[in-house]
C-alpha positions as CSV (number, residue, x, y, z in Angstrom):
1,M,-20.2,-34.8,-123.3
2,K,-20.6,-38.5,-124.2
3,T,-19.6,-41.8,-122.7
4,Q,-18.5,-43.2,-126.0
5,L,-16.4,-45.6,-128.0
6,E,-13.6,-43.4,-129.3
7,E,-12.3,-44.3,-132.7
8,I,-8.5,-43.9,-133.0
9,K,-6.4,-44.2,-136.1
10,P,-2.6,-44.6,-136.0
11,D,-0.5,-41.7,-137.2
12,S,0.8,-42.0,-140.8
13,N,3.9,-44.2,-141.1
14,S,3.4,-45.3,-137.5
15,S,2.0,-48.1,-135.4
16,F,1.0,-45.6,-132.7
17,H,-1.2,-42.6,-132.3
18,L,0.4,-39.7,-130.4
19,M,-1.3,-36.6,-129.1
20,V,0.7,-33.7,-127.7
21,N,-1.2,-31.3,-125.3
22,P,-4.8,-32.1,-126.4
23,R,-6.8,-29.6,-124.4
24,L,-10.0,-31.1,-122.9
25,N,-10.0,-29.5,-119.5
26,D,-13.4,-28.0,-120.0
27,F,-15.0,-31.2,-121.1
28,F,-16.1,-34.2,-119.2
29,F,-15.0,-36.9,-121.7
30,W,-15.8,-40.4,-120.2
31,H,-14.9,-42.8,-122.9
32,F,-13.2,-46.1,-123.9
33,H,-11.4,-47.6,-126.9
34,P,-9.7,-50.9,-127.9
35,E,-6.3,-49.2,-127.9
36,F,-4.0,-49.3,-124.9
37,E,-3.3,-45.8,-123.6
38,L,-0.2,-44.4,-121.9
39,V,-1.0,-40.9,-120.6
40,Y,1.4,-38.4,-118.9
41,I,0.2,-35.1,-117.5
42,N,2.5,-32.6,-115.7
43,G,1.8,-29.3,-114.0
44,A,-1.6,-30.2,-112.8
45,N,-3.6,-31.5,-109.8
46,G,-6.6,-33.5,-111.0
47,T,-8.7,-36.6,-110.8
48,R,-7.5,-40.1,-111.9
49,H,-10.8,-41.9,-112.9
50,V,-10.1,-45.2,-114.5
51,G,-12.8,-47.9,-114.4
52,E,-14.1,-48.1,-110.9
53,H,-11.0,-46.4,-109.5
54,I,-11.2,-42.7,-108.5
55,S,-8.3,-40.8,-106.8
56,R,-6.5,-37.5,-106.9
57,F,-3.0,-36.9,-108.4
58,E,-0.8,-34.0,-107.4
59,G,1.6,-32.3,-109.8
60,S,1.9,-35.1,-112.4
61,D,0.6,-38.5,-113.3
62,L,1.6,-41.4,-115.5
63,V,-1.0,-44.2,-116.1
64,L,-1.2,-47.1,-118.5
65,I,-4.8,-48.0,-119.3
66,G,-5.8,-51.4,-120.7
67,S,-8.0,-52.1,-123.7
68,N,-11.7,-50.9,-123.5
69,I,-11.4,-49.7,-119.9
70,P,-13.6,-46.6,-119.5
71,H,-11.8,-43.5,-118.2
72,L,-12.0,-39.8,-117.8
73,N,-9.7,-37.3,-119.5
74,F,-7.0,-36.6,-116.9
75,D,-7.1,-32.8,-117.5
76,Y,-10.8,-32.5,-116.7
77,G,-11.3,-29.4,-114.5
78,V,-7.6,-28.4,-114.5
79,K,-7.2,-24.6,-114.5
80,T,-3.4,-24.4,-114.3
81,D,-1.0,-24.4,-117.3
82,Y,-0.1,-28.1,-117.9
83,E,1.5,-30.5,-120.4
84,K,-0.2,-33.7,-121.5
85,I,1.0,-36.5,-123.8
86,V,-1.3,-39.4,-124.8
87,L,0.1,-42.4,-126.6
88,H,-2.3,-45.0,-128.1
89,I,-1.1,-48.5,-129.0
90,Q,-3.1,-50.7,-131.3
91,P,-4.2,-54.1,-129.8
92,H,-3.4,-55.9,-133.1
93,F,0.1,-54.5,-132.9
94,L,0.7,-56.2,-129.6
95,K,-0.6,-59.5,-130.9
96,E,1.4,-59.5,-134.1
97,V,4.7,-58.3,-132.7
98,F,4.8,-59.5,-129.1
99,S,3.3,-63.1,-129.2
100,N,6.4,-64.8,-130.7
101,T,9.2,-62.5,-129.5
102,P,10.8,-63.7,-126.2
103,E,12.7,-60.4,-125.8
104,L,9.4,-58.6,-125.5
105,L,7.9,-60.9,-122.8
106,A,8.2,-58.4,-120.0
107,I,6.3,-55.8,-122.1
108,Q,3.7,-58.3,-123.0
109,Q,3.2,-59.0,-119.2
110,L,3.0,-55.2,-118.6
111,F,0.1,-55.0,-121.0
112,E,-1.6,-57.9,-119.3
113,K,-1.3,-56.0,-116.0
114,S,-2.7,-52.9,-117.8
115,Q,-6.2,-54.4,-117.7
116,H,-6.1,-53.5,-114.0
117,G,-5.0,-49.9,-114.8
118,I,-1.5,-49.0,-113.7
119,A,-0.3,-45.8,-112.1
120,F,3.5,-45.2,-112.0
121,Y,5.3,-43.0,-109.5
122,G,8.8,-41.9,-108.4
123,D,11.8,-41.6,-110.7
124,S,10.2,-43.8,-113.4
125,K,7.2,-41.5,-113.7
126,K,9.5,-38.4,-114.1
127,M,12.0,-40.1,-116.5
128,V,9.4,-41.7,-118.8
129,G,7.3,-38.5,-118.8
130,E,10.2,-36.4,-119.9
131,R,11.0,-38.9,-122.7
132,M,7.3,-39.0,-123.8
133,K,7.4,-35.2,-124.3
134,K,10.0,-35.6,-127.0
135,L,8.4,-38.5,-128.9
136,H,6.8,-36.3,-131.5
137,L,10.2,-34.9,-132.5
138,L,11.5,-38.3,-133.6
139,P,11.3,-39.9,-137.1
140,P,9.0,-43.0,-137.2
141,F,11.6,-45.7,-136.7
142,E,13.4,-43.9,-133.9
143,Q,10.0,-43.2,-132.3
144,F,9.2,-46.9,-132.5
145,L,12.4,-47.9,-130.8
146,E,12.0,-45.2,-128.1
147,I,8.5,-46.4,-127.3
148,L,9.7,-50.0,-126.9
149,Q,12.5,-48.7,-124.5
150,L,9.9,-46.7,-122.5
151,L,7.7,-49.8,-122.2
152,Q,10.6,-52.0,-121.2
153,Q,11.6,-49.5,-118.5
154,L,8.0,-49.4,-117.2
155,A,7.8,-53.2,-117.3
156,H,10.7,-53.5,-114.9
157,T,10.0,-50.7,-112.6
158,P,9.0,-51.5,-109.0
159,T,7.3,-48.1,-108.6
160,M,3.9,-49.0,-110.0
161,T,0.4,-49.5,-108.4
162,L,-2.5,-51.5,-109.9
163,L,-5.7,-49.5,-109.8
164,H,-8.0,-52.5,-109.5
165,E,-7.5,-55.8,-107.7
166,K,-9.0,-57.7,-110.7
167,P,-8.7,-57.0,-114.5
168,V,-11.5,-54.7,-115.6
169,E,-13.9,-56.5,-117.8
170,N,-15.1,-55.0,-121.0
171,Q,-18.8,-54.4,-120.4
172,H,-19.4,-52.7,-123.7
173,N,-20.6,-55.4,-126.0
174,K,-22.1,-54.5,-129.4
175,K,-25.7,-54.6,-128.2
176,E,-24.9,-52.3,-125.3
177,Q,-22.9,-49.9,-127.5
178,E,-25.9,-49.6,-129.8
179,R,-28.2,-49.0,-126.9
180,L,-25.9,-46.3,-125.6
181,K,-25.7,-44.8,-129.0
182,R,-29.5,-44.4,-129.2
183,V,-29.5,-42.7,-125.8
184,Y,-26.7,-40.3,-126.8
185,E,-28.5,-39.4,-130.0
186,F,-31.7,-38.8,-128.0
187,I,-29.9,-36.5,-125.6
188,D,-28.3,-34.6,-128.5
189,D,-31.7,-33.9,-130.0
190,N,-33.6,-33.2,-126.8
191,F,-31.3,-31.9,-124.0
192,Q,-32.9,-28.4,-124.4
193,R,-36.2,-29.6,-123.0
194,K,-37.3,-31.6,-120.0
195,I,-36.4,-35.3,-120.3
196,D,-38.0,-37.9,-118.1
197,I,-36.1,-41.0,-117.3
198,E,-39.2,-43.1,-118.2
199,E,-38.9,-41.8,-121.8
200,V,-35.3,-42.8,-122.2
201,A,-35.9,-46.2,-120.5
202,E,-38.7,-46.9,-123.0
203,L,-36.3,-45.9,-125.9
204,S,-33.8,-48.4,-124.5
205,R,-36.6,-51.1,-124.1
206,L,-35.9,-51.4,-120.4
207,S,-38.0,-50.8,-117.3
208,K,-37.0,-47.6,-115.4
209,P,-35.2,-49.5,-112.6
210,A,-33.4,-51.7,-115.1
211,F,-32.4,-48.7,-117.2
212,C,-31.0,-46.9,-114.2
213,R,-28.9,-49.9,-113.2
214,Y,-27.7,-50.3,-116.8
215,F,-26.8,-46.7,-117.3
216,K,-24.9,-46.4,-114.0
217,K,-23.0,-49.6,-114.9
218,M,-22.0,-48.3,-118.3
219,T,-21.2,-44.7,-117.5
220,K,-20.5,-44.7,-113.7
221,L,-23.0,-41.8,-113.5
222,T,-26.7,-41.7,-112.9
223,F,-28.7,-40.5,-115.9
224,T,-29.5,-37.2,-114.0
225,E,-25.8,-36.6,-113.4
226,F,-24.9,-37.4,-117.0
227,L,-27.5,-35.1,-118.3
228,G,-26.3,-32.3,-116.0
229,Y,-22.7,-32.7,-117.2
230,Y,-23.9,-32.7,-120.8
231,R,-26.0,-29.5,-120.3
232,V,-23.2,-27.7,-118.4
233,N,-20.7,-28.5,-121.1
234,H,-23.0,-27.0,-123.7
235,A,-23.6,-24.0,-121.4
236,K,-19.8,-23.4,-121.3
237,K,-19.8,-23.0,-125.1
238,L,-22.7,-20.5,-125.0
239,L,-21.1,-18.4,-122.2
240,R,-17.9,-18.2,-124.2
241,L,-20.0,-16.8,-127.0
242,D,-21.1,-14.0,-124.6
243,K,-24.6,-15.3,-124.0
244,N,-26.0,-14.1,-120.7
245,V,-26.5,-16.5,-117.8
246,T,-30.3,-16.5,-117.9
247,E,-30.4,-17.2,-121.6
248,T,-27.9,-20.0,-121.3
249,C,-29.7,-21.6,-118.4
250,F,-33.0,-22.1,-120.3
251,E,-31.4,-22.8,-123.7
252,C,-29.6,-25.7,-122.1
253,G,-32.7,-27.3,-120.7
254,F,-32.5,-26.2,-117.0
255,D,-35.9,-25.4,-115.6
256,S,-34.6,-22.8,-113.0
257,L,-31.7,-20.4,-112.6
258,S,-30.9,-21.6,-109.1
259,Y,-30.7,-25.3,-110.2
260,F,-28.5,-24.2,-113.2
261,N,-26.2,-22.3,-110.8
262,R,-25.9,-25.2,-108.4
263,T,-25.2,-27.8,-111.1
264,F,-22.7,-25.6,-112.9
265,K,-20.8,-25.0,-109.7
266,K,-20.9,-28.7,-108.8
267,V,-19.4,-29.6,-112.2
268,T,-16.9,-26.8,-112.7
269,G,-16.1,-25.5,-109.2
270,E,-17.3,-22.0,-110.1
271,N,-20.6,-20.2,-110.9
272,P,-21.7,-19.4,-114.4
273,L,-21.1,-15.7,-114.1
274,G,-17.6,-16.2,-112.8
275,F,-16.8,-18.6,-115.7
276,K,-18.2,-16.1,-118.2
277,K,-16.1,-13.2,-116.8
278,R,-13.0,-15.4,-116.8
279,Y,-13.4,-16.2,-120.5
280,T,-14.7,-12.9,-121.8
């Protein structure tokens, strides 16, 4: 589990990157990327966590997320059978194609609004979601036209809600990205032992209070919460490999079985033994 800059490459012969049913429901993937993202999920109740906005969605969700807005994977924690389609649109594509094309003005304004995060509802959500599910079946040119039509429909729908009053600012400048990268690498190498916040603050060249403020601003989690999520995600992998609960607890850096059980249940909604039985 990392709060990270996700690198996304367009599909071959396409200006877009399309993912059909990527399964991340067991992983807390808090991330951001320069690409705009249109995501549709159906058959699930879950958490919509985009920037500072946190809310629940029921049954389905359709959200347009602006460039570099941190967000959580929409299927995190979902246990039902569901469908998910994720469309990424390159920011340079928008600049090159949209800036001098009057016919695309409404779509350009839609993407400006997307820096607030936009949730769609009603008939538009259902109709666009159903069309997104068929995008991967189309040849590149037909797919290109279909995506433009979908965006045009969303640009004119009244059934949308902005998730933030103001555009979400990109807080991830190069220096802060490098600092986070050092923290991630440190956690990767040391999560199996006790980690003191002072140690990570020193690595980041910040005082403990300054590091805590910085880390919460960047990840929306305290360092202790983040480390707990990371260790639980690793624990899930070990339990699936038929490791027993006690072994898993200490191999993932928890200092007591009771704390491991509490943290695991807080993150996943079930205890480690129940999770192990369900998967084995």
